[in-house]
C-alpha positions in Angstrom: 86.0 132.7 26.6 86.7 136.7 26.4 87.8 139.5 28.2 88.1 143.2 28.4 90.2 145.5 30.8 89.0 149.4 31.5 91.4 152.3 33.1 90.7 153.1 36.4 93.5 155.4 37.3 96.7 156.9 35.8 98.1 153.3 36.3 95.4 151.2 36.8 93.5 148.7 35.0 90.5 146.6 35.9 90.7 143.3 34.0 87.4 141.4 33.8 87.0 137.9 31.9 83.3 136.9 31.4 82.6 133.3 32.8 78.9 132.6 31.1 75.7 132.6 33.1 74.7 131.1 36.7 72.0 128.6 37.2 69.4 131.8 37.3 70.7 132.9 34.3 72.4 136.0 35.6 75.9 136.8 34.0 79.3 136.1 36.1 82.5 137.4 35.3 86.0 137.5 36.9 87.8 140.9 37.5 91.2 142.0 38.7 93.0 145.0 39.3 96.3 145.6 38.2 99.1 148.6 38.2 101.1 149.4 35.5 101.4 150.3 31.5 98.7 149.5 28.9 100.9 146.9 27.4 101.5 145.2 30.8 97.6 145.4 31.6 97.1 143.6 28.6 99.2 140.8 29.0 98.0 140.2 32.9 94.5 140.1 30.9 95.8 137.3 28.7 97.1 135.4 31.8 93.7 135.8 33.5 91.9 134.7 30.7 94.3 131.5 30.8 93.8 130.9 34.0 90.0 130.7 33.8 90.2 128.6 30.9 92.0 126.1 32.9 89.7 126.1 35.4 91.5 128.0 38.0 88.6 129.9 38.5 85.2 128.2 38.9 81.5 129.3 38.4 79.8 129.5 41.3 77.4 126.7 42.6 74.3 127.1 44.7 74.8 123.2 46.3 74.7 123.9 49.8 77.3 122.5 52.2 75.3 119.8 53.7 74.5 118.5 50.4 78.4 118.3 49.5 79.1 116.3 52.8 76.0 114.1 52.0 76.8 113.1 48.6 80.6 113.0 49.4 80.1 110.4 52.0 77.3 108.5 50.1 79.8 108.3 47.4 82.7 107.0 49.5 80.9 104.7 51.9 81.2 101.7 49.8 84.9 102.0 50.2 85.0 102.5 53.5 84.1 100.1 56.8 80.9 100.3 58.8 82.5 101.7 61.7 84.3 104.4 59.8 81.0 105.6 57.9 79.4 105.8 61.3 82.2 108.2 62.5 81.8 110.3 59.4 78.0 110.3 60.2 78.7 111.7 63.8 81.1 114.1 62.0 78.6 115.4 59.7 75.8 115.4 62.3 78.0 118.6 64.0 78.8 120.1 60.6 75.2 120.4 59.0 73.6 122.5 61.8 76.1 124.8 62.1 77.2 125.8 58.6 74.9 123.5 56.4 73.3 126.0 54.6 75.9 128.0 53.5 76.3 127.7 49.6 79.6 125.7 49.2 81.3 128.1 46.8 80.8 130.9 49.3 82.0 129.1 52.6 85.2 130.7 54.2 87.6 129.7 56.6 86.4 131.9 59.2 82.8 130.2 58.9 84.5 126.8 59.7 86.6 128.4 62.4 83.3 130.2 64.0 81.6 126.5 63.8 84.4 124.8 65.4 84.8 127.5 68.2 81.0 126.9 69.1 81.6 123.2 69.2 84.5 124.0 71.7 82.2 126.0 73.6 79.9 123.2 74.0 82.6 121.0 75.3 83.6 119.2 72.5 87.4 118.2 72.7 90.4 119.4 70.4 90.6 115.6 69.2 86.9 115.3 68.5 86.7 118.7 66.6 89.8 117.3 64.2 87.7 114.4 63.1 85.0 116.7 62.3 87.7 119.1 60.3 88.9 115.8 58.6 85.5 114.8 56.9 85.2 118.9 56.1 88.4 118.5 54.1 88.0 115.6 52.8 84.2 116.6 51.6 85.5 120.0 49.8 88.5 118.2 48.0 85.9 116.0 46.5 83.8 119.3 45.8 86.7 120.7 44.2 87.7 118.0 41.9 84.1 117.8 40.5 84.2 121.8 40.0 81.8 123.2 42.6 84.5 125.2 44.7 87.9 126.8 43.3 89.7 127.0 46.6 89.4 124.6 49.7 88.1 126.9 52.4 90.0 124.2 55.2 93.2 125.8 54.2 94.4 128.0 56.9 91.8 126.9 59.3 93.3 127.4 63.0 92.0 124.0 65.0 91.8 123.7 69.2 94.8 122.1 70.8 94.6 118.5 71.3 93.3 117.3 74.7 91.7 120.9 75.0 88.0 120.7 76.4 86.0 123.4 77.5 84.1 122.6 80.7 81.2 124.0 82.3 81.3 123.8 86.3 78.2 122.0 87.7 75.4 124.0 88.8 74.3 124.3 92.6 71.4 121.8 92.2 73.9 119.3 90.5 76.3 119.9 93.6 73.6 119.3 96.1 72.6 116.2 94.7 76.4 114.9 94.6 76.5 115.6 98.3 73.1 114.1 99.1 74.2 111.0 97.3 78.0 110.9 99.2 76.1 111.3 102.6 73.4 108.6 101.7 76.3 106.1 100.6 78.4 107.0 103.8 75.4 106.1 106.1 74.9 102.7 103.9 78.4 102.0 104.7 78.7 102.9 108.5 75.5 100.7 109.3 77.3 97.8 107.5 80.6 98.0 109.2 80.8 96.4 112.9 82.7 98.6 115.5 85.4 96.2 116.2 86.4 95.8 112.9 87.5 99.5 112.3 91.1 100.3 112.7 92.6 102.0 115.5 91.7 105.7 116.0 89.0 105.8 113.0 86.7 108.5 113.3 83.6 106.9 114.1 79.9 108.7 114.1 79.9 112.0 116.4 83.5 112.9 116.4 84.2 109.8 118.8 87.3 107.6 118.3 87.7 103.6 119.1 90.4 101.4 119.6 90.8 97.8 118.6 88.9 95.6 121.4 86.9 98.8 122.6 83.4 98.3 123.0 
């Protein structure tokens, strides 16, 4: 693995390390800008080459988030209980529509936070979003161990507070149905209760009051 540097300013240098070629045959490289003397830049370049050699920087992959989360669960499922597998499948159903098409190597914390915000706005509770996040974090850690990503996009992601849930107010049509149902239930109860069985001073029909024994 080779690298080189070029002068960018009076005391700044751009360090470039060649990473080979991607899956489409395009050349890839990692770059970094440092400030200082030429000797200091040379030392920084040597450190950068060492980091790349130790896989601190991983070549990009074309794998999408959906492929990663599904492959992770497929690999993990034999060691899980059926109910746990179902819970992870539910989490994946929330992940895929939001960020499933993003290349996993390009996934960022803001993408994950935005997807959680949309889930929260649709009424998913904070505790449910944490279950989604757990599946997301575990699958990305699995991808990192296999060299698909260099860092975990889940690090630093802010989650909704536990118990928080965005509630949408009922529509006027829903309110009307509830009132009509309540009135119908009241009529059914009223028709099945005798006047003598009512407690003293209980409102009965058109604002009238009755006492025990009054009929």
